[in-house]
N, C-alpha and C positions, 0 to 999 in steps of 0.2 A: 063800660069798663072792659068789655070784651076786647076792644082795640088795644087798650093798655096791656091786658094780659098777653095778647099776641105779640106786641112790641117787646115786652119783657122776655118772653120765651125766645124770640128771634135774636135779641141782643145777647142774651146769655149763651145761646148756641154759638153765635159768632165769636164771643170771647173765648169759649172753650176751644173752638176750631183754631183760632189764632194762637192760643197758648200751646196747643199740641203741635201745630205746624212749626212754630218758632223753636220750641224746646227740642223737637226731634231733629232739627236741622233741615227740614224740608223747605223752610222759608227763611232765606237769609236777609241781610240788611236791605231795607227797601224804604221807600218814601211814604208808605201808608199804614202798614200793619206792624204792630210790635210795640215794645216799650221804647220810647223815644228820649232817652237820656244820653248825655254826652259819652260816657264811658262805654256804653253798649254799642255806640256807633263807630267806635275807633278801630275795631277789628272784627273779622268774622268769628274768631274764637271767643272774643268777649261777648259778642252778640249771642252766640249759641249757648255758651255756658251761663251767661246771665239769665237768659230766658229759661234755661233748664232749672236754675235755682229758684225761679219764680213760678214754676209750673203748678205746684199745688195751690198756692193762694190764688193764682189766676183762674185755675179750674174751679175752685170754690166760689170765686166771684161770679163766674158764669152760671154755676149750678144754683147759686143763691137767686139769681134773676129768673132762671127757669122755674124754680120752685115757687117763687113769688108770683110769676105769671100763671102757673097752674092754680095756685090758691085763689087768685083773682077770678079765674073762670069758675072754680068749684064751690067756693064758700057762699052759702046762702045768707049773706048779711048785707045791710045797706051800703051804698057807695061810700059813705063817710067812713065806715069801719074798714072798707077795702082800701081806702086812701091811706089809712094808718099802716096796713099790711104792706102797701107799696113803699111807703117811706122807710119802714124798717128793713125791707128787702134791699132797697137802694143803699141805705147806710151800710148794711152788712157787705154788700158788693163793693162799694167804694172803699171800705176799710181793707178788704182783701186785695183790691187793686193797688192801694197805696203800699201795703205790706209787700206785695209782689215787686213793685217798683224799687223799694228799698233793698230787698234781697238781691234783685237783679243788678242794681248799681254796685252794691258791695262786692258781689262776685265778679262783675266786669272789672272793677278797679283792682281786685286781687289778681285777676288774669293779666291785666296790663302791667302791673308791677312785676309779676313773674316773668312775663315775656320781655320786659325791658328793665332789667335789674339796675342799670346805670342811671335811670331817671328818677 
């Protein structure tokens, strides 16, 4: 389970780094990192503000994975019990990622309507 803990910590760290980079504007529209929904991809402003709206849930998703990874390393319980911890950590993270995508999409659509009032 040590490998699983390490993978969870690395994945969580990457999610937080991506969240912070996109929300701060350091990382613009690209083909690999960020929330990949149509509205966010339509303008630099929609991308930036959409990711800024999703920052907290995305950071929480990453932190959830890091905490889960640390628990996997530290809890002195059988692997079956650790599997349950991993499942709950993954579910929490996926829920936060989904919430982040919804918030980002809503904000990006708002920005696009604001920038193109005739459409």
